[in-house]
C-alpha positions as CSV (number, residue, x, y, z in Angstrom):
1,M,-3.4,-52.0,-118.7
2,K,-5.6,-50.4,-121.3
3,T,-4.6,-47.1,-122.8
4,N,-7.0,-44.3,-123.3
5,N,-4.9,-42.9,-126.2
6,P,-2.1,-45.2,-127.4
7,N,-0.6,-42.3,-129.4
8,H,-0.1,-40.1,-126.3
9,P,3.7,-39.5,-125.8
10,D,3.5,-39.7,-122.0
11,P,2.3,-43.1,-120.6
12,F,1.2,-41.4,-117.3
13,F,-1.7,-39.8,-119.2
14,A,-2.2,-42.7,-121.6
15,E,-2.7,-45.6,-119.2
16,S,-5.8,-45.9,-117.1
17,P,-5.0,-46.1,-113.3
18,D,-5.7,-49.3,-111.4
19,A,-6.3,-48.2,-107.8
20,C,-6.4,-51.7,-106.4
21,T,-3.0,-52.6,-107.8
22,A,-1.5,-49.4,-106.6
23,A,-2.9,-49.8,-103.1
24,R,-1.5,-53.4,-102.9
25,L,2.0,-52.2,-104.0
26,I,2.0,-49.4,-101.4
27,A,0.8,-51.9,-98.7
28,N,3.5,-54.4,-99.7
29,A,6.2,-51.7,-99.5
30,V,5.1,-50.6,-96.0
31,L,4.9,-54.1,-94.7
32,A,8.3,-55.0,-96.1
33,R,9.8,-51.9,-94.4
34,L,8.0,-52.8,-91.1
35,L,9.3,-56.4,-91.2
36,I,12.8,-55.4,-92.1
37,W,12.8,-52.8,-89.3
38,Q,11.6,-55.4,-86.8
39,A,14.1,-58.1,-87.9
40,D,17.0,-55.6,-87.6
41,A,16.8,-55.9,-83.8
42,P,19.7,-57.9,-82.3
43,S,17.6,-60.1,-80.0
44,L,14.1,-61.6,-79.7
45,E,13.3,-59.3,-76.8
46,D,14.3,-56.3,-78.8
47,R,12.1,-57.5,-81.7
48,G,9.2,-57.7,-79.3
49,L,9.9,-54.2,-78.1
50,R,10.0,-53.0,-81.7
51,T,6.6,-54.7,-82.3
52,T,5.2,-52.9,-79.3
53,V,6.6,-49.6,-80.5
54,A,5.1,-50.2,-84.0
55,L,1.7,-50.8,-82.4
56,Y,2.1,-47.7,-80.3
57,C,2.7,-45.7,-83.5
58,V,-0.1,-47.3,-85.6
59,R,-2.8,-48.7,-83.2
60,P,-2.2,-47.6,-79.6
61,D,-5.6,-49.0,-78.6
62,L,-4.1,-52.5,-79.1
63,I,-1.7,-52.0,-76.3
64,A,-4.2,-50.3,-74.0
65,A,-2.9,-46.9,-75.0
66,A,0.4,-47.4,-73.1
67,T,2.8,-44.4,-73.1
68,L,6.4,-44.5,-74.2
69,E,7.4,-44.2,-70.6
70,E,5.2,-47.2,-69.6
71,I,6.7,-49.3,-72.5
72,G,10.2,-48.3,-71.4
73,D,9.5,-49.2,-67.8
74,R,8.2,-52.7,-68.7
75,T,11.3,-53.4,-70.9
76,G,13.9,-51.7,-68.7
77,R,14.5,-48.9,-71.2
78,T,14.3,-45.1,-70.7
79,K,11.5,-43.1,-72.2
80,Q,14.0,-41.3,-74.4
81,W,15.4,-44.6,-75.8
82,V,11.9,-45.8,-76.6
83,H,11.0,-42.4,-78.2
84,A,14.1,-42.7,-80.4
85,L,12.9,-46.1,-81.4
86,A,9.5,-44.7,-82.3
87,D,11.2,-42.0,-84.4
88,S,13.2,-44.7,-86.1
89,F,10.0,-46.6,-86.9
90,R,8.3,-43.5,-88.3
91,L,11.3,-42.6,-90.4
92,T,11.7,-46.2,-91.8
93,T,8.1,-46.6,-92.7
94,G,7.3,-43.0,-93.7
95,I,4.6,-42.6,-91.1
96,S,4.6,-39.1,-89.7
């Protein structure tokens, strides 16, 4: 990166920001957290459930705006269990 003032003691103020690189680093970190969270499920069925919960949190329109209760009913889980899974996803990825 180019520096605006190479003599400045604090590199935060000396280096010009590269927004594109910063955005890629943030996106990579979020995707890595998402994939690790999904892979942490013990079975393939649970990984599918985690994928559905991730979609519920990020893009509910992709799952026809299903509620947590509907997701739980389809997978044989309680609404509370699926809600706890959604909270786990939000905590892991930093999405509030």
